C-alpha positions as CSV (number, residue, x, y, z in Angstrom):
1,X,-30.9,-17.9,-13.5
2,X,-28.2,-20.2,-14.3
3,X,-25.3,-20.9,-11.8
4,X,-22.9,-18.5,-13.4
5,X,-25.2,-15.6,-13.5
6,X,-26.1,-16.3,-9.7
7,X,-22.5,-16.2,-8.9
8,X,-21.8,-12.9,-10.6
9,X,-24.8,-11.3,-8.7
10,X,-23.7,-12.7,-5.3
11,X,-20.1,-11.4,-6.0
12,X,-21.6,-7.8,-6.8
13,X,-23.5,-7.8,-3.7
14,X,-20.6,-9.2,-1.7
15,X,-18.2,-6.1,-3.1
16,X,-21.2,-3.7,-2.7
17,X,-21.2,-5.0,1.1
18,X,-17.4,-4.7,1.4
19,X,-17.5,-1.2,0.2
20,X,-20.8,0.1,2.1
21,X,-20.5,-1.9,5.1
22,X,-16.8,-2.6,5.2
23,X,-15.6,0.6,3.8
24,X,-12.9,-1.4,2.3
25,X,-10.5,0.1,-0.1
26,X,-11.2,-0.5,-3.9
27,X,-8.1,-2.6,-4.1
28,X,-8.9,-4.9,-1.3
29,X,-12.5,-5.3,-2.7
30,X,-11.0,-6.2,-5.8
31,X,-8.6,-8.8,-4.2
32,X,-11.3,-10.5,-2.1
33,X,-13.9,-10.7,-4.9
34,X,-11.3,-12.4,-7.1
35,X,-10.7,-15.3,-4.2
36,X,-14.5,-15.6,-4.0
37,X,-15.1,-15.6,-7.7
38,X,-12.4,-18.5,-7.4
39,X,-13.9,-20.1,-4.2
40,X,-17.5,-20.5,-6.4
41,X,-15.9,-21.7,-9.5
42,X,-14.3,-24.5,-7.3
43,X,-18.2,-25.6,-7.1
44,X,-18.3,-24.8,-3.1
45,X,-21.9,-24.7,-1.7
46,X,-21.5,-21.7,0.3
47,X,-25.0,-22.5,2.0
48,X,-24.0,-25.9,3.4
49,X,-20.0,-26.0,3.6
50,X,-18.2,-27.0,6.4
51,X,-14.9,-25.3,8.1
52,X,-13.1,-28.5,7.3
53,X,-14.0,-28.5,3.4
54,X,-12.9,-24.8,3.4
55,X,-9.7,-25.8,5.1
56,X,-9.0,-28.6,2.4
57,X,-10.0,-25.9,-0.5
58,X,-7.4,-23.6,1.5
59,X,-4.7,-26.4,1.6
60,X,-5.3,-27.0,-2.3
61,X,-4.7,-23.4,-3.2
62,X,-1.8,-23.2,-1.5
63,X,-0.6,-26.4,-3.4
64,X,-1.6,-25.1,-6.7
65,X,-1.1,-21.4,-6.7
66,X,2.0,-21.7,-4.5
67,X,0.7,-19.0,-2.0
68,X,2.7,-17.4,0.6
69,X,1.7,-16.6,4.1
70,X,0.5,-13.6,3.5
71,X,-1.5,-14.7,0.7
72,X,-3.2,-17.3,2.8
73,X,-4.2,-14.5,5.2
74,X,-5.9,-12.7,2.5
75,X,-7.6,-15.6,1.3
76,X,-8.8,-16.4,4.8
77,X,-9.9,-12.8,5.6
78,X,-11.8,-12.7,2.1
79,X,-13.6,-15.8,2.8
80,X,-14.1,-14.9,6.3
81,X,-15.8,-11.5,5.3
82,X,-17.9,-13.4,2.8
83,X,-19.5,-15.9,5.3
84,X,-20.2,-12.8,7.7
85,X,-21.9,-11.0,4.6
86,X,-23.8,-14.7,4.3
87,X,-24.7,-14.2,7.9
88,X,-26.0,-10.6,7.4
89,X,-28.0,-11.7,4.5
90,X,-29.8,-14.3,6.6
91,X,-28.3,-17.1,3.9
92,X,-26.4,-18.6,6.9
93,X,-26.2,-18.8,10.5
94,X,-22.9,-19.5,11.1
95,X,-19.3,-18.4,10.0
96,X,-17.6,-21.7,9.4
97,X,-14.1,-19.7,8.7
98,X,-14.0,-18.8,12.1
99,X,-13.3,-22.5,13.3
100,X,-10.2,-22.6,11.1
101,X,-7.2,-22.1,13.5
102,X,-3.7,-20.8,11.7
103,X,-0.4,-20.0,12.9
104,X,0.0,-16.2,13.4
105,X,1.6,-14.8,10.5
106,X,5.1,-13.3,11.3
107,X,5.3,-9.7,11.2
108,X,7.8,-8.8,8.7
109,X,9.8,-5.4,9.2
110,X,9.2,-2.8,6.4
111,X,11.7,-2.4,4.0
112,X,13.6,0.9,4.4
113,X,16.4,2.7,2.5
114,X,18.7,4.9,4.1
115,X,18.7,9.1,3.2
116,X,21.6,8.4,1.0
117,X,19.7,5.6,-0.9
118,X,16.4,7.7,-1.2
119,X,18.6,10.8,-2.7
120,X,20.4,8.7,-5.1
121,X,17.2,7.4,-6.2
122,X,15.4,10.5,-6.7
123,X,18.5,11.8,-8.4
124,X,18.7,8.8,-11.0
125,X,15.3,9.9,-12.7
126,X,15.6,11.8,-15.7
127,X,14.0,15.2,-15.5
128,X,14.6,16.4,-19.0
129,X,11.2,15.0,-20.5
130,X,7.9,15.3,-19.1
131,X,6.9,12.0,-17.4
132,X,10.3,12.0,-16.1
133,X,9.7,15.5,-14.2
134,X,6.3,14.2,-12.9
135,X,8.1,11.0,-11.6
136,X,10.3,13.0,-9.5
137,X,7.9,15.4,-8.2
138,X,5.5,12.4,-7.1
139,X,8.3,10.4,-5.3
140,X,9.6,13.5,-3.9
141,X,5.9,14.2,-2.4
142,X,5.6,10.3,-1.5
143,X,8.7,10.8,0.6
144,X,8.0,14.2,2.2
145,X,4.6,13.2,3.5
146,X,4.9,9.3,3.9
147,X,1.7,8.7,1.4
148,X,0.6,5.2,0.2
149,X,0.3,4.5,-3.2
150,X,-3.1,4.7,-3.7
151,X,-3.3,8.1,-1.7
152,X,-0.7,9.6,-4.2
153,X,-2.5,8.4,-7.3
154,X,-5.9,9.9,-6.0
155,X,-4.7,13.4,-5.0
156,X,-6.4,16.3,-6.7
157,X,-4.9,19.6,-7.7
158,X,-7.1,21.1,-4.8
159,X,-5.8,19.1,-2.3
160,X,-2.2,20.8,-2.4
161,X,-2.1,23.8,-0.4
162,X,1.6,25.0,-0.6
163,X,2.4,24.2,2.8
164,X,0.2,21.1,3.2
165,X,-1.6,18.7,1.3
166,X,-5.2,16.8,2.0
167,X,-4.9,13.2,1.8
168,X,-7.9,10.6,2.0
169,X,-6.6,7.6,3.2
170,X,-8.0,4.4,4.3
171,X,-11.7,4.3,5.3
172,X,-12.0,7.8,3.9
173,X,-10.1,9.1,6.8
174,X,-8.8,12.7,5.8
175,X,-5.7,14.2,7.1
176,X,-3.5,17.1,6.3
177,X,0.3,16.7,5.9
178,X,3.0,19.2,6.2
179,X,4.8,19.5,2.7
180,X,8.5,19.8,3.0
181,X,10.5,22.5,1.0
182,X,12.1,20.5,-1.3
183,X,8.9,18.7,-2.6
184,X,7.1,22.1,-2.4
185,X,9.6,23.4,-4.8
186,X,9.0,20.4,-7.3
187,X,5.3,20.2,-7.1
188,X,5.2,24.0,-7.9
189,X,7.2,23.7,-10.9
190,X,5.4,20.7,-12.2
191,X,2.2,22.6,-11.7
192,X,3.5,25.6,-13.7
193,X,5.5,23.7,-16.4
194,X,4.5,20.1,-16.7
195,X,1.0,19.1,-15.7
196,X,-0.4,21.9,-18.4
197,X,1.5,20.2,-21.1
198,X,0.3,16.6,-19.9
199,X,-3.4,17.3,-19.7
200,X,-3.3,19.4,-23.2
201,X,-7.0,20.1,-23.9
202,X,-8.3,17.8,-20.8
203,X,-8.9,21.0,-19.0
204,X,-11.5,19.1,-16.6
205,X,-8.9,16.7,-15.5
206,X,-8.5,17.4,-11.3
207,X,-5.8,14.5,-10.7
208,X,-2.8,16.2,-9.6
209,X,-0.5,13.3,-11.3
210,X,-1.8,12.6,-14.8
211,X,-0.1,10.3,-17.7
212,X,0.8,11.6,-20.8
213,X,-2.9,11.7,-22.2
214,X,-4.1,13.6,-19.2
215,X,-5.7,10.9,-17.4
216,X,-5.2,10.2,-13.7
217,X,-1.7,8.2,-13.2
218,X,-2.7,4.6,-12.4
219,X,-1.1,2.5,-9.5
220,X,0.0,-0.1,-12.0
221,X,1.8,2.6,-14.2
222,X,3.3,4.2,-11.0
223,X,4.6,0.6,-9.5
224,X,6.5,-0.2,-13.0
225,X,8.1,3.2,-13.2
226,X,9.1,3.0,-9.5
227,X,11.0,-0.5,-10.0
228,X,12.7,0.8,-13.2
229,X,14.4,3.8,-11.4
230,X,14.8,1.5,-8.5
231,X,16.7,-1.1,-11.2
232,X,18.9,2.5,-12.7
233,X,19.8,3.3,-9.2
234,X,20.7,-0.3,-8.1
235,X,18.5,-0.1,-5.1
236,X,16.6,-3.1,-4.1
237,X,12.9,-1.6,-3.0
238,X,9.3,-1.8,-3.1
239,X,7.0,0.7,-3.9
240,X,6.1,1.3,-0.4
241,X,9.7,1.6,0.7
242,X,9.7,5.7,0.5
243,X,6.7,5.8,2.9
244,X,8.8,3.4,5.2
245,X,11.8,5.4,4.9
246,X,9.8,8.6,5.9
247,X,8.6,7.0,8.9
248,X,12.1,5.6,9.8
249,X,14.0,8.9,9.4
250,X,11.3,11.1,11.1
251,X,12.0,8.4,14.3
252,X,15.5,8.6,13.9
253,X,15.4,12.4,14.0
254,X,13.6,12.4,17.2
255,X,9.9,12.7,16.1
256,X,7.5,11.3,18.5
257,X,5.5,8.2,17.9
258,X,2.2,9.7,18.1
259,X,3.2,12.5,15.6
260,X,4.4,9.8,13.1
261,X,1.1,7.9,13.7
262,X,-0.9,11.1,12.6
263,X,1.2,11.8,9.7
264,X,1.0,7.9,8.3
265,X,-2.6,8.1,9.1
266,X,-2.7,4.9,11.0
267,X,-5.7,4.2,13.2
268,X,-4.1,2.1,16.0
269,X,-0.4,3.3,17.3
270,X,0.9,-0.6,17.2
271,X,0.9,-0.2,13.4
272,X,3.3,2.5,13.8
273,X,5.5,0.9,16.5
274,X,6.8,-1.4,14.0
275,X,9.0,1.3,12.7
276,X,11.0,1.8,16.0
277,X,11.8,-2.0,15.8
278,X,13.7,-1.0,12.3
279,X,15.3,1.7,14.2
280,X,16.4,-0.5,17.1
281,X,17.5,-3.0,14.2
282,X,19.8,-0.2,12.6
283,X,21.0,0.8,16.1
284,X,22.2,-3.0,17.2
285,X,23.8,-3.1,13.6
286,X,25.7,-0.1,14.0
287,X,26.7,-1.4,17.7
288,X,27.9,-4.4,16.1
289,X,30.1,-2.7,13.6
290,X,31.5,-0.6,16.3
291,X,32.6,-3.7,18.5
292,X,33.9,-5.2,15.6
293,X,35.8,-2.3,14.8
294,X,37.3,-2.6,18.7
295,X,38.3,-6.1,18.3
296,X,40.0,-5.5,14.9
297,X,42.1,-2.9,16.6
298,X,42.8,-5.3,19.4
299,X,44.1,-7.8,17.1
300,X,46.5,-5.6,15.5
């Protein structure tokens, strides 16, 4: 077996490990497998390579690929998981990546849109055609339920139960989320009038959101259309902004942190707590604007 063939087999075995043992999402599996392919293509001898050589490899990747801190963290995580896989497979006794020390990545606050901005974005979608109506329904549901993009794409018709929706989240964790009245109105109309026209003769299609040819909508297609709508609405946002806005608006409305944690599907409440920092940041901004107004009046 030549080197390329053995590398392909190793990558496939590693991907199986990520799926079966680590239970990582397909998107994460793809990223990790890609990083491993680059690592192996560089001629790295994974059986004998040292921590210092791995760190040198990472430095080269940062310089040639202009990696951000977040991307470096993903690269490190991919390599760390790979060497854990080698340990489990009795190929190596140690995990050299564990010896690499890097500064903790600064946790950035999630990008949040105001209620008015979310309304403007949703209203900007032209619902006179099939895909526009589908998109409005999709984004209404994401905002109403705080869905991840991957969760929204994999929804099936049977998951929708009028007042609630069944969501399969990370690590295949299932949660039931209430559906708001407005989103429910859009989904009902979509199921009645729009989806049947999109699926045509593909009656066996189970996906809730489908493309023009009746196939399940992909994350890539959803992302492109979301960004296009943001451009029309003049909103600087990312595809997860609706999910972040859902969480922040709930907390602003008085929802307790534990309830928001359950709705978002976070396993650790510390992940949910970041939205309290967003809320605090907005309060501080309002506080500063209030005091600036007072000083302006005093100066008059």
